PAPATI-63288 format. One record per residue: residue in three letters; x, y, z of N, C-alpha, C in turn. Coordinates in Angstrom, 2 decimals, decimal comma. Each point is the difference from the previous one (the first is absolute). Layout:
<nuvos>
aa	n_x	n_y	n_z	ca_x	ca_y	ca_z	c_x	c_y	c_z
ALA	X	Y	Z	X	Y	Z	X	Y	Z $
...
</nuvos>
This chain:
<nuvos>
aa	n_x	n_y	n_z	ca_x	ca_y	ca_z	c_x	c_y	c_z
MET	-23,93	7,07	25,83	1,21	-0,50	0,59	1,20	0,71	-0,60 $
LYS	1,02	0,25	0,81	1,19	0,67	-0,45	0,71	-0,82	-1,08 $
PHE	0,05	-1,33	0,19	0,64	-0,86	-0,98	-0,66	0,15	-1,37 $
ARG	-1,32	0,02	-0,02	-0,71	0,15	-1,28	0,31	1,34	-0,63 $
THR	0,11	1,04	0,80	0,34	1,32	-0,53	1,40	-0,04	-0,60 $
LEU	0,94	-0,66	0,66	1,35	-0,12	-0,55	0,00	-0,79	-1,29 $
ILE	-0,76	-1,10	-0,05	-0,08	-0,79	-1,23	-0,56	0,87	-1,11 $
VAL	-1,08	0,69	0,29	-0,63	0,85	-1,01	1,00	1,04	-0,48 $
ALA	0,72	0,62	0,90	0,97	1,02	-0,37	1,18	-0,62	-0,75 $
ALA	0,33	-1,22	0,33	1,17	-0,64	-0,59	-0,27	-0,59	-1,36 $
VAL	-1,21	-0,20	-0,36	-0,28	-0,72	-1,22	0,39	0,79	-1,23 $
ALA	-0,38	-0,29	-0,86	-0,14	0,46	-1,24	0,69	0,77	-0,19 $
THR	-0,83	-0,26	1,80	0,06	0,19	0,57	1,00	0,20	-0,55 $
VAL	0,80	-0,20	-1,06	0,53	-0,75	-0,07	0,85	0,82	-0,60 $
ALA	4,10	2,34	-0,39	1,05	0,46	-0,50	0,46	1,14	0,62 $
LEU	0,72	0,27	-0,23	0,63	0,02	1,21	0,89	1,16	0,25 $
GLY	0,25	0,11	1,23	0,76	1,11	0,50	-0,87	1,21	0,13 $
GLY	-1,28	-0,13	-0,21	-0,88	1,14	0,17	0,01	0,92	-1,19 $
THR	1,03	-0,10	-0,81	0,06	0,85	-1,18	0,36	-0,88	-1,16 $
GLY	-0,21	0,49	-1,18	0,39	-0,78	-1,15	-0,63	0,54	-1,25 $
ALA	0,51	-0,48	-1,09	-0,51	0,43	-1,28	-0,75	-1,16	-0,63 $
LEU	-0,92	0,30	-0,84	-0,75	-1,03	-0,71	0,61	-0,15	-1,38 $
VAL	0,34	-1,20	-0,34	0,55	-0,28	-1,32	-0,90	-1,06	-0,62 $
LEU	-0,60	0,31	-1,12	-0,86	-0,95	-0,69	0,56	-0,29	-1,38 $
PRO	-0,15	-1,22	-0,46	0,47	-0,34	-1,33	-1,00	0,49	-1,05 $
THR	0,49	0,17	-1,21	-0,92	0,31	-1,08	-0,91	-1,19	-0,20 $
VAL	0,59	-1,17	-0,11	-0,76	-1,24	-0,04	0,84	-1,05	0,71 $
ALA	-0,45	-0,46	1,14	0,77	-0,93	0,82	0,28	-1,30	-0,72 $
SER	-0,92	-0,46	-0,79	0,18	-1,29	-0,65	0,92	0,08	-1,22 $
ALA	0,41	1,20	-0,41	0,82	0,14	-1,18	1,44	-0,44	0,24 $
ASN	0,44	-0,01	1,26	1,36	-0,43	0,28	0,07	-0,56	1,42 $
ASN	1,15	-0,54	0,34	0,17	-0,59	1,32	0,76	0,93	0,94 $
ALA	0,12	1,26	-0,34	0,71	0,95	0,85	-0,72	0,13	1,34 $
SER	0,79	0,19	1,03	-0,55	0,16	1,34	-0,46	1,45	0,20 $
HIS	-1,12	0,17	0,67	-0,55	1,32	0,31	-0,23	0,09	1,50 $
THR	0,20	1,19	0,55	-0,18	0,19	1,43	-1,01	1,10	0,27 $
LEU	-0,95	-0,30	0,87	-0,98	0,98	0,46	0,30	0,26	1,47 $
ARG	0,09	1,26	0,40	0,20	0,38	1,40	-1,02	1,08	0,32 $
PHE	-0,78	-0,24	1,05	-1,02	0,97	0,37	-0,43	-0,21	1,43 $
THR	-0,79	0,93	0,49	-0,57	-0,10	1,34	-1,49	-0,23	-0,15 $
ALA	-0,50	-0,99	0,73	-1,43	-0,30	0,00	-0,59	0,53	1,30 $
ALA	-1,00	0,87	-0,12	-0,68	0,56	1,17	-1,39	-0,61	0,10 $
THR	-0,28	-0,64	1,13	-1,28	-0,68	0,19	-1,14	1,00	0,11 $
ASN	-1,03	-0,19	-0,81	-1,20	0,83	0,05	-1,09	-0,64	0,84 $
LYS	-0,17	-1,29	-0,18	-1,09	-0,70	0,68	0,35	-1,47	0,14 $
GLY	-0,34	-0,56	1,15	0,19	-1,41	0,25	-1,27	-0,58	0,61 $
ILE	-0,19	-1,29	-0,20	-1,18	-0,66	0,53	0,35	-1,43	0,39 $
ASN	-0,58	-0,48	1,08	0,13	-1,40	0,39	-1,20	-0,75	-0,54 $
PHE	0,26	-1,05	-0,79	-1,09	-0,82	-0,52	-0,41	-1,05	1,03 $
THR	1,02	-0,57	0,65	-0,22	-0,98	1,07	1,05	0,28	1,08 $
LYS	0,06	-0,86	1,01	1,03	0,15	1,03	1,40	-0,25	-0,55 $
THR	0,08	-0,69	-1,13	1,31	-0,37	-0,54	0,26	0,52	-1,41 $
SER	-0,83	0,90	-0,52	0,24	0,52	-1,35	-0,53	1,42	-0,13 $
GLY	0,51	0,69	-0,98	-0,45	1,37	-0,23	0,54	0,54	-1,30 $
GLY	-0,26	1,27	-0,23	0,46	0,65	-1,21	0,29	1,46	0,25 $
ASN	0,73	0,60	-0,93	0,27	1,43	0,10	0,19	0,61	-1,38 $
GLN	-0,14	1,31	-0,05	0,20	0,77	-1,22	1,00	1,10	0,31 $
GLU	0,97	0,20	-0,90	1,05	1,00	0,21	0,20	0,86	-1,22 $
THR	0,53	1,20	0,23	0,43	0,89	-1,06	1,51	-0,10	-0,08 $
ASP	0,53	-0,19	-1,21	1,43	-0,14	-0,21	0,58	1,31	-0,54 $
VAL	1,04	0,51	0,65	0,60	1,29	-0,38	1,50	-0,16	-0,21 $
ASN	0,54	0,81	-0,93	1,44	-0,03	-0,24	0,72	0,92	0,98 $
SER	1,30	0,16	-0,17	0,80	0,79	0,94	-0,37	1,48	-0,01 $
ALA	-0,63	0,47	-1,08	-0,44	1,40	-0,08	-1,39	0,19	0,60 $
GLY	-0,60	-1,08	0,49	-1,33	0,08	0,59	-1,13	-0,07	-1,01 $
LYS	0,33	-0,29	-1,26	-1,02	-0,10	-1,05	-0,63	-1,38	0,01 $
THR	-1,33	-0,05	-0,06	-0,70	-1,27	-0,08	0,33	-0,69	-1,32 $
ILE	0,48	-1,25	0,10	0,36	-0,76	-1,20	-0,89	-1,21	-0,18 $
GLY	-0,90	-0,24	0,97	-0,90	-1,13	-0,12	-0,65	-0,34	1,32 $
PHE	-0,60	-1,17	0,01	-0,72	-0,48	1,19	0,27	-1,49	0,14 $
ASP	-0,21	-0,52	1,19	0,08	-1,44	0,16	-1,07	-0,47	0,98 $
VAL	-0,36	-1,25	-0,17	-0,92	-0,67	0,92	0,67	-1,30	0,42 $
ALA	-0,28	-0,40	1,23	0,62	-1,22	0,51	-1,00	-0,79	0,83 $
TYR	0,14	-1,30	-0,08	-0,75	-0,93	0,84	1,03	-0,71	0,86 $
PHE	-0,24	-0,06	1,30	0,94	-0,68	0,88	-0,71	-1,04	0,84 $
ALA	0,71	-1,08	0,27	-0,51	-1,09	0,83	1,07	-0,34	1,03 $
PHE	-0,37	0,03	1,26	0,94	-0,31	1,07	0,28	-1,49	0,02 $
THR	1,28	-0,34	0,09	0,42	-1,40	0,03	0,58	-0,38	1,36 $
GLY	0,09	0,95	0,89	0,53	-0,21	1,34	-0,12	1,29	0,79 $
LYS	0,50	-0,02	1,23	-0,11	1,18	0,87	0,69	1,23	-0,60 $
ASN	1,13	-0,19	-0,66	0,76	1,12	-0,55	0,20	-0,08	-1,50 $
SER	-0,74	-0,86	-0,68	0,24	-0,21	-1,42	-1,28	0,07	-0,82 $
ALA	0,18	0,31	-1,28	-1,13	0,08	-0,92	0,48	-0,19	-1,43 $
THR	-0,90	-0,42	-0,86	0,25	-0,01	-1,44	-0,83	1,12	-0,61 $
VAL	0,49	0,56	-1,10	-0,64	1,15	-0,62	-0,08	-0,21	-1,51 $
ASN	-1,13	0,32	-0,58	-0,16	0,07	-1,45	-0,30	1,45	-0,34 $
ALA	0,74	0,56	-0,96	-0,17	1,42	-0,31	-0,09	0,24	-1,50 $
ALA	-0,71	1,06	-0,36	-0,08	0,47	-1,38	0,33	1,48	0,00 $
PHE	0,96	0,40	-0,82	0,42	1,39	-0,12	-0,53	0,57	-1,31 $
ASP	-0,77	1,05	0,07	-0,57	0,67	-1,17	0,91	1,16	-0,35 $
LEU	0,84	-0,20	-1,03	1,02	0,97	-0,37	-0,12	0,35	-1,48 $
LYS	0,70	1,04	-0,43	0,01	0,36	-1,41	0,47	-1,22	-0,79 $
GLY	-0,81	-0,45	-0,92	0,35	-1,15	-0,82	-0,80	-1,25	0,30 $
GLY	-0,66	-0,06	1,17	-0,80	-1,18	0,30	0,04	-0,37	1,47 $
LEU	-0,38	-1,23	0,26	0,00	-0,54	1,37	1,20	-0,91	0,17 $
LEU	0,62	0,07	1,18	1,11	-0,86	0,35	-0,41	-0,80	1,23 $
TYR	0,14	-1,34	-0,08	-0,44	-0,87	1,09	1,19	-0,53	0,79 $
ALA	-0,20	-0,17	1,31	1,07	-0,53	0,85	-0,58	-0,75	1,19 $
THR	0,81	-0,88	0,57	-0,32	-0,66	1,26	1,17	0,26	0,94 $
ALA	-0,26	0,00	1,31	1,06	0,27	0,96	-0,28	-0,72	1,31 $
VAL	1,03	-0,09	0,83	-0,10	-0,61	1,33	0,69	0,93	0,99 $
THR	-0,62	0,17	1,16	0,63	0,73	1,10	0,03	-0,92	1,21 $
THR	1,10	0,09	0,75	0,13	-0,85	1,19	0,33	0,80	1,25 $
ASN	-0,03	1,34	-0,11	0,37	0,83	1,15	-1,04	1,10	0,26 $
MET	-1,24	-0,42	0,07	-1,12	0,91	0,28	-0,15	1,09	-1,05 $
GLY	0,38	-0,29	-1,24	-0,22	0,93	-1,09	1,03	1,09	-0,15 $
LYS	1,09	-0,04	0,75	1,02	1,05	-0,09	0,76	-0,08	-1,32 $
THR	0,22	-1,20	-0,50	0,63	-0,21	-1,30	-0,71	-1,16	-0,69 $
PHE	0,17	-0,07	-1,31	-0,55	-1,13	-0,73	0,80	-0,23	-1,27 $
LYS	-0,07	-1,22	-0,49	0,67	-0,40	-1,24	-0,98	-0,82	-0,81 $
GLY	0,12	0,13	-1,32	-0,90	-0,78	-0,83	0,45	-0,07	-1,44 $
LYS	-0,94	-0,45	-0,84	0,26	-0,22	-1,41	-0,99	0,77	-0,85 $
VAL	0,45	0,49	-1,14	-0,86	0,54	-1,03	-0,55	-1,21	-0,75 $
THR	-1,31	-0,05	-0,17	-0,63	-1,18	-0,58	-0,67	0,24	-1,35 $
GLY	0,16	1,21	-0,56	-0,60	0,28	-1,30	-0,63	1,36	-0,03 $
GLY	-0,86	0,19	-0,99	-0,66	1,28	-0,13	-0,74	0,12	-1,31 $
THR	-0,43	1,21	-0,29	-0,70	0,30	-1,25	0,73	1,12	-0,72 $
GLY	-0,31	0,20	-1,27	0,61	1,09	-0,75	1,52	-0,12	-0,03 $
ALA	0,68	1,08	0,36	1,46	0,02	0,00	0,60	-1,00	0,97 $
PHE	-0,78	-0,50	0,94	0,49	-0,93	1,01	-0,37	-1,46	-0,29 $
LYS	-0,59	-0,26	-1,16	-0,40	-1,35	-0,35	1,21	-0,93	0,02 $
GLY	-0,11	-1,11	0,73	1,08	-0,97	0,08	1,15	0,41	0,93 $
ALA	-0,16	1,08	0,73	1,08	0,48	0,87	0,32	-1,01	1,11 $
THR	1,29	-0,10	0,32	0,47	-0,80	1,12	1,05	0,82	0,73 $
GLY	0,19	-0,28	1,28	1,01	0,73	0,74	-0,23	-0,09	1,49 $
THR	0,48	1,03	0,70	-0,08	0,01	1,46	-0,65	1,28	0,50 $
LEU	-0,53	-0,09	1,21	-0,62	1,13	0,68	0,52	-0,01	1,43 $
THR	0,42	1,16	0,50	0,39	0,13	1,40	-0,65	1,26	0,55 $
GLY	-0,23	0,00	1,30	-0,63	1,16	0,62	0,45	0,17	1,43 $
LYS	-0,08	1,25	0,46	0,38	0,32	1,37	-0,92	1,10	0,51 $
SER	-0,58	-0,23	1,17	-0,85	1,00	0,62	0,84	1,22	0,37 $
ILE	-0,47	1,20	-0,38	0,73	1,23	0,32	-0,88	0,96	0,78 $
GLY	-1,02	-0,52	0,60	-0,92	0,80	0,79	-1,26	-0,78	0,26 $
SER	-0,90	0,61	0,74	-1,22	-0,73	0,36	-0,89	-0,33	-1,19 $
ASN	0,11	0,76	-1,09	-0,83	-0,31	-1,16	0,75	0,14	-1,32 $
LYS	1,34	-0,10	0,04	0,79	0,10	-1,23	0,97	-1,15	-0,10 $
THR	0,20	-0,44	-1,24	0,92	-1,09	-0,28	0,87	0,37	-1,19 $
ALA	1,30	-0,20	0,14	0,92	0,18	-1,12	0,03	-1,33	-0,74 $
ILE	-0,21	0,06	-1,32	-0,10	-1,22	-0,81	0,98	0,05	-1,16 $
THR	0,64	-1,13	-0,25	0,86	-0,16	-1,17	-0,46	-1,25	-0,75 $
ILE	-0,20	0,18	-1,28	-0,38	-1,11	-0,87	1,02	-0,05	-1,12 $
VAL	0,64	-1,15	-0,17	0,94	-0,22	-1,11	-0,62	-1,08	-0,87 $
TYR	-0,19	0,30	-1,27	-0,67	-0,97	-0,87	0,58	0,05	-1,40 $
SER	-0,28	-1,04	-0,75	0,36	-0,05	-1,42	-1,11	-0,70	-0,74 $
</nuvos>
């Protein structure tokens, strides 16, 4: 379904503007300073688990086109044009976890950073995303 493709592309789908730099803290838990990650997620593979849920895997690249990590997302449709998403971003320093909601067929989404491992342990913040093509999503994550 086209909607599922948009959700998959929009997830982790999930910063933005199609370009961006990756900024990672030395140790996120050492201070409360805000950090911003901006990158493009390109969908590699998606799968439908049921009629109302699925998953995808993406490669995350910075504005120079360099791979900076990967993400996986699980999505569950909550209505004709809406879904909830759980995502894990595998980046330098550890894993960063987030949840998001989309209400416009996956074209944009908003969510929360819910924690992580390593440099991202205890992280909180926001996640936003915007579809910038059939299989690419600009993602911004702001966390502390």
